LUMFI-917747 format. One record per residue: x, y, z of N, C-alpha, C in turn. Coordinates in steps of 0.001 Angstrom, whole numbers, plus 500000, padded with zeros to 6 digits. Example, Ala and Ser with C-alpha at 12.3 -4.5 7.8 and 13.67 -1.06 7.14 Angstrom:
# residues 2
n_u	n_v	n_w	ca_u	ca_v	ca_w	c_u	c_v	c_w
513190	494310	507800	512300	495500	507800	513200	496700	507800
512850	497750	507080	513670	498940	507140	512900	500030	507870
END
This chain:
# residues 86
n_u	n_v	n_w	ca_u	ca_v	ca_w	c_u	c_v	c_w
495620	487297	508691	496605	487949	509506	496213	488927	507887
495914	490055	508372	495672	491369	507382	496201	492086	507065
497147	492843	505831	497401	494212	505711	497208	495718	505208
497427	496240	504937	497465	497487	504738	498620	498222	503948
498943	497979	502863	500188	498213	501932	500163	500114	501379
501331	500814	501691	501796	501336	500284	502913	501290	499340
502419	501091	498141	503565	500768	496793	503686	502700	496713
505522	502684	496234	505869	503745	495320	506347	503556	494691
505532	503832	492966	506383	503452	491867	507823	504271	491218
508703	504060	491212	509940	503759	490931	509570	504546	489306
508732	504939	488869	508395	505650	487474	508298	506857	487689
507519	507239	488833	507073	508176	488592	506652	508593	490140
506887	507697	491396	506555	508926	492288	505411	508200	492691
504436	508179	491963	503070	507737	492943	502690	506352	493789
501350	507015	494811	500959	505932	495721	500710	505394	495326
500622	503933	495675	498954	503073	495610	498855	502413	496439
497675	502510	497446	497199	502178	498274	496220	501161	498739
497074	499831	499062	495487	498378	498393	495817	497639	499965
495071	496323	500741	494756	496083	501394	495169	494125	500701
495745	493560	501319	495714	492308	500796	495786	491369	502499
495289	489671	502248	496490	488717	502613	497699	488738	502607
498091	489036	500920	500118	488362	501459	500232	489484	500410
501023	490618	501055	501532	491247	500214	502491	490806	499589
503189	490272	499505	504596	489837	498812	503902	489571	497557
502713	488431	497345	502566	488161	496396	501346	489377	495556
501181	490145	495536	500257	491540	495343	501484	492225	495369
502209	492353	495564	504091	493453	494644	503576	492481	493294
504829	491487	493607	504635	490035	492381	503335	491315	491379
502252	491034	491646	501440	491096	490629	501485	492714	489653
501108	493528	490590	501136	494813	490460	502504	494928	489908
504021	494697	489784	505078	494515	489300	504961	494384	487748
503971	493339	487904	503830	492296	486599	503250	492805	485544
502607	493298	486360	501473	494061	485457	499748	493496	485328
500316	492340	486319	498387	491921	486299	497260	492689	486857
497997	494177	487221	496845	495336	488112	496225	496012	486565
495401	496260	486095	495350	497054	485355	495377	498373	485966
494993	499702	486212	495152	499913	487945	496852	500690	487708
497427	500161	487835	498896	499763	488518	499998	499970	487342
499492	499287	485885	500079	498435	484928	501841	499820	483995
500605	500776	483472	501998	502189	483369	502893	502032	484290
502489	502290	485344	503541	502587	486408	504611	502308	487768
504472	500859	487226	505704	499759	487043	506579	501145	487051
508439	500082	487647	507699	499201	489317	507483	499637	490480
506978	498695	490921	506954	499314	492403	508122	499299	493563
507911	499967	494785	508470	499551	496051	507799	499686	497138
508178	498245	498091	506607	498704	498964	507264	499199	499237
506838	500734	500245	507160	501283	501365	506861	501676	502290
504761	500976	502558	504849	501143	504472	503187	499573	503987
503978	499297	505340	502155	498169	506107	502348	498165	506906
500610	497685	506927	500001	498019	508377	499781	496786	508676
499681	496024	510246	498896	495254	510310	497420	494285	510817
496664	494027	510421	495078	493872	511106	495116	492541	511216
494251	491992	512359	493612	490540	512215	492683	490673	511388
491687	492003	511555	490362	491294	511366	490831	491776	509281
490055	491567	508608	490040	492052	507176	489494	493464	507127
487999	493140	507858	487195	494751	507629	488056	495605	508367
488627	495558	509025	489752	496120	509555	490692	497155	508303
491383	495673	507908	492426	496710	507594	491734	497202	505434
490327	496830	505135	489613	497368	504914	489079	499084	505024
488998	499237	506370	488167	499920	506597	489777	501593	506502
490378	501072	507236	491741	501794	506805	492194	501942	505888
492949	501336	505004	492710	501030	503361	491850	502159	502566
490551	502282	502726	489572	503400	502616	489730	505041	503033
490038	504660	504760	490334	506041	505164	491637	507014	504519
493073	505533	504236	494121	506683	503927	493405	507178	502698
492633	506610	501622	492500	507309	500281	491662	508305	499902
490985	508410	501399	489848	509426	501470	490615	510567	502131
491977	510534	502373	492734	512025	503093	493041	512694	501511
493203	511906	500560	494092	512042	499558	494956	513163	499396
495802	512682	500219	496819	513759	501007	497941	513061	500610
499453	513672	499613	500206	513004	499526	500930	513615	501066
500643	514449	501314	501671	514891	502774	500786	514005	503800
500063	513964	503926	499162	512460	504660	500550	511277	504166
500219	510653	503060	500712	509775	502997	502485	509500	503487
503115	510609	503766	504596	510645	503028	505188	510507	504590
503846	511125	506062	504100	511110	506837	503866	509740	507857
503113	509372	507157	502776	507464	507833	503801	507144	506878
504762	506815	506054	505461	506006	505540	507360	506688	506080
507003	507076	506830	507699	508402	507143	508334	508231	508897
507388	507612	509611	506571	508085	511466	506759	506204	511384
508276	505700	512897	508391	504772	512891	507247	503923	513289
506523	502838	513706	505549	502260	513456	505975	500826	514546
505683	500643	515901	506247	499341	516092	505542	498279	515656
504514	497973	514901	504076	496965	514168	503885	496533	513046
505396	497464	511957	505578	497711	510669	506294	496233	511338
506937	495822	509518	507456	494515	509890	508964	494573	509118
END
């Protein structure tokens, strides 16, 4: 299983979108400062997850969300109930 996830910085409200096969491990990496892109925005909270059986599909979805360049789009995803969210 592969996942698209959105993290929210508790420091400044910044959203980070990523994909992985292990969401808990990635959240740990971000909060430990092991990711240069998010190091100075710690701590993070997991606010959204989508699951995919195909890693390529998860990456396509990640890139689609990032291409929107819209905080409103991301917040609509976060606040919209979905059947496949854990």
